[in-house]
N, C-alpha and C positions, 0 to 999 in steps of 0.2 A: 515674143520679141521683148514686149514692154516688160515683162518679168525680170529680164536680164537688166533693164535699167531703172526697175522699181526702188532698189537699195538707193542709187544715187539720186533718184527724185524725191523720195523720202529723207535724205540727207540735206538736199537743197532746201526743200521746205522747211525743214526744222531751224537749219542756220538762217534762212529769211525770217522766219518767224523771231528767233531769239534776237536778230540784230534790229529788228522793228521795235521788240519790246524794250530793249536797252536805249536805243534812240529816244524812245518815248519817255522812258524814265529819266534820262538825262535831260529832256526839256521840261519835264515836271518838276523835277527836285530841283535842279539847277537853279542858283540865283540869279545868273543872267546880266550881273552888273558888271558892264565892262567899262574900265576908265581908259583914258589917253595911252596909257603905257600900254596895256593890252591890245587896243586897236592901231597903235603906231607899225608901219612896215617894218621887218626885220629880215635880212636877208644874208647869209653866207658868213655869219660870225663877226658882222660890223654893223655900225649903225648907217641907215640910209641916209643919203646925202643928196643935196640939190643939183649939183652941178655933175653932170654925167662925164665930164671931160676931165675931172680932176684925177691924179695918180693915186692908186691905193696899193697897197702890198698884196703880192700874190702867193705869199707863202703858205697862207692859209689853204688855196687851191691845190699847192703843190706837195702838201702833206696829205690831203685828202685824197689825190689821185694816187700818190705812193701807197697809202693805206690799202686802197681799192685793189690795185695792181699786187701787192704783197699778199692780200687776204684772199684774193681768187687763185693765187698760185698755190697756195697752202690747200686751199679746197681740193687740189687734184690730188692731194695725199689720202684723202678718206677712200674714194673708190679704190686706189691703188692698195691701200691696207686691207681692204675687204678681200680684193682678187690675188691678193699675194702666193697663195698656194698654186692658181693656176697661171699665172704668168712667169713664174720660175725666176733662173738667174739672168735671162735677159731682159725681164721687168725690173729686176733689182739693179741691175746695171743702167738702164735707162732712167730710173727715178735718181738714182746717185747722180748722173749727169745732169739732169733737170735740177735737182737740190744745190749742185755746185754752180749752176750757171746763176740760180737765185741767190746764193750766197755772194757770188762775185758782182752781182748787181746791187746787192745791199750794201756791200764794203764800199762801192763806187760813191752810192749816194751818200753814204756816210762820211767819207772824205771830201766828198764835194759840198758837204755843209748843207744838204737839202732836209736833213732831219733837225737842224738847229732852229729853234725858236727864241730869237731875242726879246 
């Protein structure tokens, strides 16, 4: 039973060793000089602010969410392309419907101006 897991254990050991080595080299070679700019908090594409009640532009979040949605939908194309021979015409029509809905959603977002960055 151990022989089945031996390659995985060897891989984990080598990767842990390389990780520790690279972290150690970073601490030894790095100059470690951190200025105020590097230590300042930075979040979500804009500078941090004192008042948490102030209004801010949510377009950054909207563009990020749209990117993730469309990127994940495009990721469905890779397994489909690999298994295209086995899914046949039914799979081709299903993917055509999926891509049509994707394009309609993209056109809707484009027309609403969600992709505009002023």
